[in-house]
Phi, psi and omega in degrees: 000138177302145185310311184297323177297323180293313178303318179291325176293316176298322185293320178297319180294318178290333176286330183283328175296310185300311179303314179299311182293332176289325173296316177298317180299322182291315183294329181294316182299308182307319184282329184266317182254354179072201184248015193290320182236156182261337180295327177299334180284326183296322176294318181292326181286319176298314181290321177302314180300310179299320184285319167313308183299310176311311175298318179295313174306308179307307190292322185278320188254332184259314183271263183053231190292335185307319185271346192293343180281351184262162184295162181305313179301320182292313182299319183289326182292310180298319177302301189297310183300317181300315184287324177293326171298309178296317178313305178305312183290324183291314181300318182295315179293311180299301187303325181284323180292314183291334179283328178292324173292314183297318190265350184057048172248166172274157190311310185298326176294318178292321181294327179260010172300154172303316181298322177293318181291322178294327179289320187287318186264335183234349183260212186274007182302302187301323174301324183284321179299312182297325178298304183293325176305301184302317178294325180283326168300315181300313189290316179287331173299305185297315180297312179293323172298322176306312174296333182285319186252356175122136181295137186079341179293324177302316183295316172303326180285315185291321181277349185065035190293337182233027175296315171267132185298141185229141172273121180226162180255128181217152178252127183243146166238126171256129177243127180239126169289096195285339187241025185294325176311326184293330183283323185292325176302317188273341190225174183274170180305320182291320174302322183292314175311310181306312181303310176298316182296325176292325175291316175299324174299319182289321177293324183295324173301314172301320180299315184293322184304324188252025175059036182259167176237146182265121180278305178201167175238118172245098177060237178276018178232138184238140181239121177240158184211156173234153168287123192274059173268189183302328179294338180287342177297348176285002182060042179294342177288328173291328171291319172304308177309310185293322181288323175283346170290316169305313177305311184291328179295307177310331191259006181302309178298321181292314183287327175297319178293316183282317190243353175090355181224170172256117184290137187245119173259149177241129175231132174239140187240128179204165184202173176146198188272138171221164174271123172249135188195157171284148177216146182102161185236294179294320178225112186263134170224156174272117190237167169241146180227142177156168176299334181303318181287322173295318179296318184298321182293327178285324176303314187297319178301313172317307189302319184284319182301315188264006175058046172256143181275314184233122177230132188240147178262170178302326167317311178289320183297317180307329187252009172286141179235115350303164180317313198257010183296130168076001188275134176265291179197155171294143178241009169125194179229166173233143176257134179251139182297131172090002180246134187270332181264115178284164184262127171281147180226150188226138169277148179233160176259118182303000000 
């Protein structure tokens, strides 16, 4: 993703954390202090914004992929301990600063005043820490679960959005590591798994950058998708393809030294209407059904046969802005069983 777009995406995420923190701060003040004084609400807004900004910056720039290699409990513990420490410091600084302004005292004198000591040891300070602790645990638990089972999936499950099947429009990219079998031939299964895992992690980071969702992993193939709304016409999936191409090039020396090969990706892009619904009883998943996925699988076979790295369908070409951006040349059509209209395919430059 270009630097300005990446910066804009990160800024929007941080602003969302700030707004959420401000809302939680106002709710806490209303529940604990009521509406008798205005300055607690000022404290709540300032603390909420600062905490939201802190969490946003930490999640985007400090944590992220760094903690994904650790067990779930370790990741959750590190996050919570870090946040609680920062939360305690921020609350003390903000409350003491506003108190020093109200009483026209220097900061240290306000911190050592009887009012501050009473607030810390006998007042609502412990309640504030407990509230923020529970909020931090809940927020981080939901975030980590979302990373484990798929971004957006916990909300869909809890709200039952796809308990009844829905017809939706989605854009899919099938990504295949075309030479992964060479790693398996030269190494054991553990090494093969690590090779696949590292590439999938790198692609997942790019997916987050471009607001994509990971659908599933099938051996050496990964499927990501976008909601085909008006924002999808900005061709964010093309920026995604460009970024993963750059990531693969940057990893060439490492993978060749570690695994003895340079990974090669093949990507096919297709979209259309599919059924999205929950399926299963003992193990429930949200899945897609429809000709779109079957067509994309056929497109992957064509990409292998013609040795093309990036292949797009007519559906994708029609949604490019500008219309002919990144198109290389047509590579033929595929006919689907039971369908009268064949699907035109194009090779693309990443």
